[in-house]
N, C-alpha and C positions, 0 to 999 in steps of 0.2 A: 172390619164389618162382621156384624154375626152373621152366621149360616143357619141357625135355627129354621125350621120350616114356618113357624108362626110369624118370623121376621119376615121372610121371603113373601107373605099373603097380605103384608100390612098395608102396601099402596100399590094395587092393581093399576091405577092409573100411571104411575111412572114406567111400570114394566112396558104397558102399551106404547108410550112415547117412546121407550128405548127400543122398541120392535118398530116402529115408525121409522126412526132413526136410520136403524141397519138397512131396512127397507129402501129409502131413499139412497141410502149409500151404496146399496148393491146398484142400484138404478143407474145412478151416476156413473160407476165405473163401468158398467158394461155399455152406457151411452159413449165414453171416451174410448173404449176399445172396439167398438164397432164402426166408428167414422173411420179411421185408418183402415179396418180390416176391410170395408167396403170399398174403399181407393185401389187397395191392392187387388181385391178381386176383379173390378173394373179392368183395371191394365192388363191382367193376366188372361182376360177376353180379348183384350186388343191384341196381345202378343200371339195368340192362338190363330188369328187370321192369316191366311196364306199370302196376302198382299201389304201386310205391313210392312214400311219401308225401315231403312237402318234409321233415319233420323226419328221417327214416330218410336220405335223399338228403345231407342237410347232415353227418349223422354219418360217412357213408362217406366224402364228401369231405375231412372233418376227419381221419379215419383214413388214408385215401391220402395225403394231405399230410405226415404224421407219417411214413409209412413211408418215402415219398420222400426225406425230410430224413434219416433214419437210413440210408439208401442213399448219400446226398451225405457225411455226415459218415465212412461207412466208406470209400468210395474216396479221398477226401480224407487221410484217416489213412495209408492204403496207399499213395498218392504220396508223401507225406512220410516214410514209413518206408522207402521205395524210393530216394529221392533221399539220405535220411541213409546208406544202407547204403554208397553209392559216395563219400559226401563231398560231396554236392550240394545238402544242405539250405540254402536261402538265408536269410541274416540280415542285415538292413540297420540296422547300428547307428549309433545315435546317442545323446547324452547325454539320457537320460529322469530324472524322478522316479517312482522304481517305486512310492511311496506313491500318487501321483495316479492311474498306472494302475490299479493294485489298487482303489483306491475307485471308479473309472469302471467297473471290470467286476463289481464288487459291486453297483453301481447299475444296471447293464443287467439284472443275473439277476434284480433286484427279489424277493429273496425273503428274508422276515425271519428265517428261519432261518441267514442268513451275515451273520456280524459282521466288521468289520474292527477289531482292537486299534489304539487311536490312536497315532500316533507321527509323529515330524518327519519332513521331506520326506526321501528317500534318495535319492541320486543314484547312478545307473549308467550304463554304457555298454551298450545293449540294443536290440534290436529290440522296438518297443513292442506290434507287432501279432503277434509270436509270444509275447511274454510275456502279452499277452491270452490268445491259445491255450491257454498252459501253465495260466495260473489259472483258465480255464473248465473244462478238464478235471479239473484237481485238485480244484477245489471240488464239479463234479459227481459226481466219485468218491466224495468225502467225504459228498454228501448220499444218495446211492445206498446206500452200504454202512454209514451209521450209522445210530444209534438213535433218530434222531428229535430229538434234542436241540440240533441245530445244528451248522455249521462255523464255527470261529475262524480268521480270517487274521491273522499277524504280521508284523511286520519290524523286524528289529534289523539297525543297522549295527556291524560289529566292525573299526574301524580298526586295532586292533593286529595283525588277521590278514589285514588287506585284503579282507574280504569284507562282503558283505550275506546275511544268512539270512532268507529268506522260509519261514514255517511255515505249514502248512494242517491244523488238528487238527479230529478229530469223536469224538465218543462211540459206543462200539458194541463188537461183537467186534474180537478182534484179528485180523491178516492170518493167513489160513489155512496152518497150518505147513507142509501139503505145498505149498505154491507161493512160500513167504517169500522164497526166496533166489532167485527169477527173475521175482519180480513185475514187474519191468521190461521183460520178454521179451514179444514180440508174443504176443496169444493166450493168454495163460497168465493164469487165475482160477481162483480156489476153486470148491469142487463145487456151491455155492450161490449164485453171483456171477451177476448180470447184467450185461450189456453185451457188447461184443466182444472184451475184453481188449486192445485197441490204446491205449485212452488213455494209460494210463501210460507204454507203449513211446514213443509220441510227447512225450510229457512228457520222458523223458529223452534224447531225440533232441534236443529243441528246448534243454534245459540243456546238453549236451555241445558244441552249435553255440556257444554261449556260453562255451566253457571253465569251466563250473560243474560243481557235483556235486549229485547229488540221493540220498537215503535215505529210508528208512520205518521206523519203529520205534514203540515204545509208552511214554508217559510217563502213569503211573498209569491211568485207565480209558480213556486215549485214544488214537487212532491218529495218528501225527503224520509227515506226509511234510515233510522239510526239502530246501530247496533254496538252495544256496550261489553268490553270483555273485562273481566277483573284481571289485575295485573300481578295479584299476588296468589 
């Protein structure tokens, strides 16, 4: 893009729109940080009371730890998105068995609602830690927005087109139509959705860094996120 002064002045409307987007982004980040910080401050006030009991103090510490974890996840997601925006999201690729990584992630989650459809080993060239992050986000999203029937993770190798398909499916309502076309953008979420609205945006950044594709759709009564990784 040209950086001549006359070019920068050609379209002041677009410049204003970008400023508006920036302000909205800052406001959303501030809101997401303030919520857990408010929880932490509230519990600190409880711990300052001379009559706080051991059980109440333990509840306070657990709640503050959960809020601190939420802040850490948000900051890490923001850092990943900022790196992805300038093409600097690092992936250290090596041959990995995608099925083995998937099974390990599900085992670590230790949630009986999450199942992996049995499959043979699936070889891809990828960053195992980033795939772990991708799966954790997608499965968490499915559990959060599902109907309680659980999340099913499946892997299918399609050598005819040179891709491996990873799907994460959950029962429940379809994606809010008002955000369906932008669901992989930062801070986009439905009117009734919880969470920061960053998880799927981070997922797309990870998939893009692996030269893959990600899409969300509906199969019967289940919402399905499909990720395709190239095998070559």
